[in-house]
C-alpha positions as CSV (number, residue, x, y, z in Angstrom):
1,M,-18.2,16.3,23.6
2,K,-19.8,18.6,26.2
3,L,-18.0,21.5,27.9
4,E,-18.3,22.0,31.7
5,F,-16.6,24.7,33.8
6,H,-15.7,24.0,37.4
7,P,-17.7,26.5,39.5
8,E,-14.5,28.2,40.6
9,A,-13.2,28.3,37.0
10,D,-16.5,29.9,36.0
11,Q,-16.0,32.5,38.7
12,E,-12.4,33.2,37.6
13,L,-13.6,33.7,34.0
14,R,-16.2,36.2,35.1
15,E,-13.9,38.1,37.4
16,A,-11.2,38.3,34.7
17,A,-13.6,39.5,32.1
18,L,-15.0,42.2,34.4
19,R,-11.5,43.3,35.3
20,Y,-10.5,43.7,31.7
21,E,-13.8,45.5,30.9
22,F,-13.2,47.9,33.7
23,E,-9.7,48.6,32.4
24,V,-10.6,49.1,28.8
25,P,-14.2,49.0,27.5
26,G,-14.7,46.1,25.1
27,L,-11.6,44.2,26.4
28,G,-13.7,42.0,28.6
29,G,-15.7,40.9,25.6
30,R,-12.6,40.1,23.6
31,F,-11.3,38.1,26.6
32,G,-14.6,36.1,26.6
33,A,-14.4,35.6,22.8
34,E,-10.8,34.3,23.2
35,V,-11.9,31.8,25.9
36,K,-14.7,30.7,23.6
37,R,-12.3,30.3,20.7
38,V,-9.9,28.2,22.8
39,T,-12.7,26.0,24.3
40,D,-14.1,25.3,20.8
41,L,-10.6,24.3,19.7
42,L,-10.1,22.1,22.7
43,L,-13.5,20.4,22.2
44,E,-12.3,19.4,18.7
45,Y,-8.7,18.6,19.7
46,P,-8.6,17.8,23.4
47,D,-5.1,16.5,23.4
48,I,-3.4,19.6,22.1
49,G,-2.7,21.1,25.5
50,K,0.5,20.4,27.4
51,E,0.1,17.6,30.0
52,V,0.4,18.8,33.6
53,G,-0.3,15.4,35.3
54,Y,-3.2,13.4,36.5
55,G,-5.0,13.5,33.2
56,R,-4.9,17.3,33.2
57,R,-3.7,19.6,30.5
58,K,-3.1,23.3,30.0
59,F,-3.5,25.7,27.0
60,S,-2.6,29.3,27.0
61,L,-4.9,32.0,25.7
62,H,-3.6,34.3,22.8
63,R,-3.0,37.9,23.8
64,F,-4.0,37.4,27.5
65,L,-1.9,36.1,30.4
66,F,-4.3,33.3,31.2
67,T,-4.2,29.6,30.8
68,L,-7.1,27.1,30.7
69,I,-6.5,24.1,32.9
70,Y,-8.7,21.3,31.7
71,A,-9.3,17.5,32.0
72,P,-10.7,15.9,28.9
73,S,-12.7,12.7,29.0
74,P,-14.5,11.0,26.1
75,E,-17.8,12.7,27.0
76,V,-16.8,16.0,28.7
77,L,-14.1,18.6,28.6
78,H,-13.9,19.8,32.2
79,V,-12.3,23.3,32.6
80,L,-10.8,23.3,36.1
81,A,-9.3,26.7,36.1
82,V,-8.9,30.0,34.2
83,A,-5.5,30.7,35.7
84,H,-3.5,33.9,35.5
85,E,0.0,32.8,34.3
86,R,1.8,35.0,36.8
87,R,-0.2,34.5,40.0
88,R,-0.5,31.7,42.5
89,P,1.0,28.8,40.5
90,N,-0.7,25.4,40.9
91,Y,-3.5,26.7,43.2
92,W,-6.0,24.7,41.1
93,R,-4.3,21.3,41.7
94,S,-6.9,20.2,44.3
95,R,-9.9,20.7,41.9
96,R,-11.7,17.8,40.4
């Protein structure tokens, strides 16, 4: 299975990592490593996230207040959003 980030999800990932790095040197790298750990896990077990409708699922990061919103298919795991858990709920719903 291949991993693809929606362009806006990729931007969210970069912005969050930069914000963490600015706050505490090294924390941005740890955030990126946690996203990598979770995407590797989802590539192996795409159905472990909680269903949120329309073939989409969510899986929360460990130690960070972010959730990956993703849509698995047999060939591709589409990450639709790297969403902060306490900001703008469901803003990502229109993404495909």
